[in-house]
N, C-alpha and C positions, 0 to 999 in steps of 0.2 A: 504493500500500500504506500503510495506516494504521500509525502507530507509537505505542508507549506514551510518554506524557510523562515528563519527568524525574521520577524516583520520589521524590527527597528534595531539596527546595529548599535544604537546607543544604550540599549538595555543591559548590555554586558560589557565588561572590560575586554577590549580586543586581545585575543590570545597572542602569546609570543610566536613570532614567525618560526615555523619549523624549517631550519636550514641545515645544509651539510656543506662544509668547506672541503672541497675535494680537488684532486688533480684530474687532468684529462683521462688518464688511465683508470682512475678510481670511478670517474663518472661513467665511463663505458661499461665497466663491470656492474655498476649499480643499476643501470637501465637495461642491461641485457635480458632480464626476465620479461620485460614489457614488449620485446620485439616480436613475440609470437602471440600477442594479445588481439590481433585482428582489428586494430583500430580503436581499442578500448581506452588507450591513453593518448592525450594531447601533450604537445611540447611547445614551449615558447622560450626564445632567447632574448635577453636584454643586455645592452652593453655596459650597464652600470648596476652593480648589485644593490645599490642604495635605492633604486627605483622600485616602486610597488606596481601591482597590476592595475592599470588604469587605461580606459579607452582613449583614443585620440580625441574624441568629442569632449570627454570630461576633462581633458587637459586644457581646454579652451574656456573662454567665458561665454560661449554661445549657449551652453546649457549648464545651469547651476543647480537645478532641482527638477523634479519629475514633471511639474506643469510646463516648464520650459522645454523639456524633452518632447512633450506632446506637440508643442508649437513647432519644434524642429521637423517632426513628421508631417504636420499639416501645411507648413509654409515653405520651409527650406528645401525639403526633398523634392517637391514638385518643381521648384525653380531650377534646381541643379539638374533635374531630369530633363527639363526642356532644353537647357543649354547642351547637355550631352547628346540628346536626340538630334539637335541641329548639326552637331559636329560629326557624330558617328553614323547617323541614319538609322540607329536602332532605338526601339521604344521598349520600355519595361512596363508591365502591368503592375505598378506599385500599389494599386488598391487591393491586390491579392497578396497574402503572406508569402507565397513562393516567389512571386515577381519582385516584391519588396526585398526579400532576402538576396536575390540575385543582383538587384540594383545596389544595395548596400555593400555587397562583396566587391562589386566593380569599383564603387567609389573608394572603398578602403584600399584597394590595390592600386589606386591612381591618385592617392594623396589627399583625398577629401576627408575631413573629420567625420567619423561615424561612431555609434555606440557599440561597435564591434571590436573584439580583441582577436588579433591574428594568432593562430596556433598552427602547428604542423603535426601530421601523424608520424613524422620522422624526427627522432632526437638529434640526428645529424644535421638536418636542415635547420633546426632550432639553434644548434651550435654555430652554424654558419652565420646566422643573423646576430647572434650574440657577439661574435668576434669581428664580423665584417665592419661593424660601425666604429670599431676602435681605431683611432688615429695611431698608426704604427710608430710615428715619429714623435708624437706628443700625446700619449694615452691619457684619456680623461678620467680613468678610474683604475684602481688596483685589481678589481675583480669584476668579472662579468657574471651574469646569472642565467641559469636554464631551469625553467619550471617544468615539472611533470604533473599532469592533472588527470586523475582517473575519471574521465568524462562519462563513461558508461555507468559507473557506480553512482555518480552524482545524478545523472539523468534518471536512474532507476529509483532514487530516493526522494527527489524533489520535483514538484510540478513544474513543467517547462512552459514559459510564457510565449504565446503567439500573438497576443493582442497588444499592439504598441500603446494602447490607451490604458492598459491595466496598471494601476498605481502600486500594486504589491511589489515590494523590493525583491529582485530576483537576479540570478545569473543563469542563463539558459543556453543550451547547445544549439548551434545553427550550422547546418551542412547544406548550403545551397547547391544547385546544379552548377556544373563547371562550364556550361555552354557559353561561349563568347568571352570567357575569362581564362585564357591559357596560363596565366601566372598561378591561378588557383590550382590547376592540374599539376604544373611543374613543381610547385612547392609542397605538394600533398597537403594543401591548405584546408583548414577547418576553422570554425569561429565559436566564440561565446559572445552573447550580446547581453547587455545589462542596462538597467535604469539607475545604477548606483555609481558614485564617483570612486569607490574603493572596492574593486572586485575581490581583491585578496582578503580583506578583512571579513567580507560577507561569507566567503567560503570557510575561512577559519572558524567563524562563530557558529557555523553549522556542522562542524566536525565534532566527533566524539572520540573519547580515548581509544575505543575499539574500532573506529572507522575514520580513517584519514583519506582525504582526497588529493591534497596538494603538497608537493615537496619542492623546495627551492635549493638548487645546487649552485654554490658559488665557486667559480674556477678562477685561477690566477690569470690576469691579463698577460703576464709574461709568457704564457704558453701559446700565444697567438700564432707565431710562425709555424710551430709544429702542428697545431690544430688545422690551420688553413692548408698546409701542405698535405696533410692526411685527407682532408675533405676533398681537395682537388683530385686526388687519386680515386676517390669515390664518384667523381663526376659532379660534385657539388660546388659550383662556381657561379659567379654573377651571370655569366653568359647562359648557363643552363637553367638558372632559376628565374631570370628576368631578361630575356633576350632583347638587346638594344645596342646601339652604338656606345652608349654610356657604359653598359656592362662589359663590352669588349675592352674599353679603356680601363675599367676596374680590374679585370682579369689580367691585363697586361702589366698593371702596377703590381699585382700580387706576384706575378711571375718574376718581376724585377726584384722585388723584396726578397723572395725566396725564404731561406732560413736565417736571414739576418736577425740578430737579436733585437727585440723591441726596446725602444728608448725608455729610460726611467722616467716616471711621472715627475712633474715639477710641483 
């Protein structure tokens, strides 16, 4: 039986984030059991371990509460859809949940703020995005983070929202069709969507001692050369994940850097 998640995250003290400080080799061993889970686990990489899980929309001032999120769907989404349709010649049926999901996924992968959080079914793709954003010559942080999320277990325990007007606080799984969004296919992409500014705290508050959904792995930034070289051998590069001229240039830079030690942060 599914249950409603904790309705107000202010009712309890946010739990301490469950993190593991690991090396790249330790990370690979830790996630090995999930590789045969047939998509039960989602993974997300972030270049700074101090960042929490927050959607691109909630990092802006466009939406600061649930009523403003409703306005986002009623006013902002139709406007950006019309602009996209004029440019791409493609229309999305955003009045239908499936069409809206596809539109939001397209927007997310093309730089427009949405209430979606990007994940991948591959821990290695997540590792790429954690390390790719690090400036090799002036690293912004000492550690990157890679999250693992037991999405199937979460989905089985908590009611998943499909109505954008539903004010109940939630984190819901979203797996839109990949048609017209090749990046989603190449990155083995999947999403959560939420009406909350802090996805991580909401998930933590709905965990129990005997049932955990989220683990955060912090890895040293200094391992970037080794990780990127290994991912390259797996075929995980900018060109393969996000084909474009810009990605060709990114890969050329990675090839140039090779195994050169990363600079110390200042």
